[in-house]
TIDREN-281456 format. One line per 3 residues: number of its first residue (from 0); for each residue x, y, z of C-alpha. Coordinates in steps of 0.05 Angstrom, whole numbers, plus 32768, in hexadecimal, padded with zeros to 4 digits. Layout:
NUM) X Y Z; ...;
// end
This chain:
0) 803D 8038 7E75; 8065 803F 7EB5; 8059 8006 7EE6;
3) 8048 801F 7F2B; 8075 800F 7F66; 8051 8017 7FA9;
6) 807C 800B 7FE7; 8067 800A 8030; 8082 8039 8065;
9) 806A 8034 80AD; 804F 8071 80D2; 8069 807C 8119;
12) 8094 803D 811C; 80D2 8053 8141; 80F9 8017 8128;
15) 80F6 8033 80E1; 811C 8076 80DE; 80F6 80AF 80BE;
18) 8131 80C0 8091; 8128 807E 806B; 80EE 809E 8048;
21) 8122 80C6 8020; 8134 8086 7FFB; 80EE 8080 7FDE;
24) 80F6 80C3 7FBB; 8125 80B8 7F81; 8123 806C 7F82;
27) 80E9 8067 7F53; 80B3 805C 7F87; 8072 8077 7F6A;
30) 8048 8075 7FA9; 805C 806F 7FF2; 8028 8046 8018;
33) 8028 8062 805F; 8010 802D 8090; 7FE3 8049 80C6;
36) 7FEA 801E 8105; 7FB0 7FF1 8116; 7F9F 7FC7 8152;
39) 7F89 7F8C 8128; 7FAC 7F8C 80E4; 7F89 7F4B 80D1;
42) 7FA3 7F48 808A; 7FEC 7F52 809D; 8023 7F21 80AF;
45) 8057 7F27 80E6; 8081 7F5E 80C6; 804A 7F91 80C0;
48) 8028 7F7A 8100; 8067 7F85 8128; 8072 7FCA 8109;
51) 802A 7FDF 8117; 8030 7FC6 815F; 806E 7FF1 8169;
54) 8049 802D 814B; 8009 802A 8174; 8024 8057 81AA;
57) 803D 808A 8176; 801C 80C4 8152; 800C 80AD 810B;
60) 7FEA 80EE 80F5; 8028 8116 8108; 8055 80E2 80E7;
63) 802C 80E6 80A7; 8033 8131 80A4; 807D 812F 80B1;
66) 8089 80F9 807D; 8060 811E 8048; 8086 815E 8057;
69) 80C7 8139 8050; 80B4 811B 800D; 809A 815E 7FF3;
72) 80E0 817B 7FFA; 80FC 8147 7FC9; 8105 8156 7F7F;
75) 80E6 8112 7F6F; 80AC 8109 7FA0; 8080 80CB 7F9D;
78) 8036 80CF 7FA9; 801D 80BA 7FED; 7FE7 808B 8005;
81) 7FCE 807A 804B; 7FBD 8031 8057; 7F92 8028 8094;
84) 7F62 7FF5 80B2; 7F1B 800F 80BB; 7F1C 8008 8107;
87) 7EE7 8028 8131; 7F17 805A 8151; 7F3B 8070 8113;
90) 7F43 80BC 8119; 7F2A 80C8 80D3; 7EE4 80B6 80EC;
93) 7EE3 80F2 811B; 7F1A 8122 8106; 7F17 8147 80C4;
96) 7F56 8151 809D; 7F7B 8111 80B2; 7F8A 8102 806A;
99) 7F98 8148 8051; 7FE0 8139 803D; 7FD1 80F6 801B;
102) 7FC6 80EB 7FD1; 7F9F 80AB 7FDE; 7F80 8080 8014;
105) 7F75 8035 8019; 7F46 8021 8052; 7F46 7FD6 8060;
108) 7F02 7FB9 8071; 7ECE 7F8A 8053; 7EA4 7FA6 801A;
111) 7E6A 7FD2 802F; 7E8A 7FDE 8073; 7E6E 801F 8090;
114) 7EB0 8035 80B0; 7ED5 802A 8070; 7EA2 8054 804B;
117) 7EA9 808B 807E; 7EF5 808B 807A; 7EF1 808E 802E;
120) 7EC1 80C9 8031; 7EF2 80ED 805F; 7F2A 80DD 802E;
123) 7F02 80FA 7FF5; 7EF6 813A 801D; 7F41 8140 8024;
126) 7F4B 8138 7FD9; 7F68 80F2 7FDE; 7F5A 80BD 7FAA;
129) 7F42 8078 7FBF; 7F68 8036 7FBA; 7F45 7FF4 7FC7;
132) 7F5E 7FB1 7FE0; 7F42 7F74 7FBD; 7F4B 7F2E 7FDA;
135) 7F5F 7EF2 7FAF; 7F18 7ED6 7FB0; 7EF6 7F16 7F9B;
138) 7EAA 7F17 7FA0; 7E7A 7F47 7F7D; 7E7F 7F77 7FB8;
141) 7ECB 7F7A 7FB1; 7EC5 7F85 7F67; 7E93 7FBD 7F70;
144) 7EC1 7FDF 7FA2; 7EFC 7FD8 7F72; 7ED4 7FF9 7F3A;
147) 7ED0 8038 7F65; 7F1C 803B 7F71; 7F3E 8075 7F50;
150) 7F85 806E 7F6C; 7F93 8024 7F65; 7F79 7FDF 7F76;
153) 7FA6 7FB3 7FA1; 7F98 7F6A 7F8F; 7FAB 7F35 7FC2;
156) 7FDF 7F0B 7F9C; 7FE8 7ED2 7FCF; 7FBD 7EB0 8003;
159) 7FC5 7EBE 804D; 7FE5 7EFB 806D; 8016 7F2D 8051;
162) 805E 7F18 804D; 8094 7F04 801B; 8087 7EC7 7FEF;
165) 80B7 7E9D 7FC5; 8091 7EA9 7F85; 8055 7ECA 7F66;
168) 8017 7EA0 7F56; 800C 7EA1 7F0A; 7FC0 7E9B 7F17;
171) 7FC2 7EE5 7F26; 7FBD 7EF1 7EDB; 7F76 7ED6 7EDC;
174) 7F64 7EFE 7F1A; 7F7D 7F3E 7EF9; 7F57 7F2E 7EB9;
177) 7F18 7F21 7EE1; 7F1B 7F64 7F04; 7F25 7F87 7EC1;
180) 7EEA 7F61 7EA4; 7EBF 7F78 7EDF; 7ECB 7FC0 7ECC;
183) 7F06 7FD4 7EF8; 7F2B 800E 7ED7; 7F5E 8022 7F0D;
186) 7FA4 8005 7F0B; 7FA6 7FBF 7F28; 7FE4 7FB1 7F53;
189) 7FF8 7F6F 7F72; 8009 7F6D 7FBC; 8014 7F38 7FF2;
192) 8056 7F14 7FE7; 8078 7F3F 7FB3; 80BE 7F48 7FCF;
195) 80F1 7F51 7F96; 80FC 7F69 7F50; 80F2 7F25 7F30;
198) 80AD 7F20 7F4F; 809C 7F67 7F3A; 80AF 7F55 7EF2;
201) 8083 7F17 7EF7; 8049 7F41 7F0F; 804E 7F6C 7ED1;
204) 8050 7F2E 7EA5; 800E 7F17 7EC5; 7FEC 7F58 7EB2;
207) 7FF6 7F82 7EF2; 8000 7FCC 7EED; 8032 7FC9 7F26;
210) 803F 7FAE 7F6B; 8036 7FBF 7FB5; 8070 7FAB 7FE1;
213) 8069 7FAB 802D; 8089 7F77 8058; 80C9 7F72 802E;
216) 80D2 7FBD 8033; 80C9 7FBB 807F; 80FD 7F84 8086;
219) 812E 7FAA 805A; 8122 7FEA 8082; 8131 7FC7 80C3;
222) 8171 7FAB 80A4; 8189 7FF0 8091; 818D 8026 805D;
225) 81B7 7FFF 802B; 8188 7FC4 802C; 814B 7FEE 8021;
228) 816B 8015 7FE8; 817F 7FD4 7FC7; 8139 7FB9 7FCB;
231) 8119 7FF7 7FAE; 814B 7FF6 7F74; 813D 7FAD 7F67;
234) 80F2 7FB6 7F67; 80F4 7FF2 7F38; 8122 7FCC 7F08;
237) 80F3 7F90 7F09; 80B7 7FBB 7EF6; 80DE 7FDF 7EC0;
240) 8101 7FA1 7EA7;
// end
């Protein structure tokens, strides 16, 4: 089975050139995780926080459409997912069709949050599948939400906020097994800290179906095209290795 590589790309962040999205198509990225800017990205570390702060004055809906159009012109086009925080003013709560171009949506909020449920309903109306974030210390509510995921489950692989780590916690094997035992059938991907091919390979050895890479991709994108291309190649090789 092919291991899934999900890589973050910010919407409306002028510091990250739109043309860098071309690298994702053809580099073995399976899903592009488009980050919708939030005022309070409480799970994210400094890399994503800074990117979202730069993007708050932009137009994420227009950026999403343009990015999806750009990917659709490629011969090898990854699937797309919108990651957003379920904030009270998210446009999906009042504007139909926000997610029309996305294959999936991941709305970050506590279990049973009404805004999250509303965003997910709007995603379903647009034909998007649902991905679910599960914290390290998953409770029954988190597990119940994960059982309803039909795109993937992103399991928090390290404590604290998002950002590169030196290694991957081997205890993630038990967390993955616990989710499977609770009835989760969607692919389970490790995120938070995965930043290179070696760690991607380790994730597979722990039972993950793939990885989600955010902060490392943002750092590479800010360093330039060559750095981002090298990271994507390394991650794909690690998953396939």
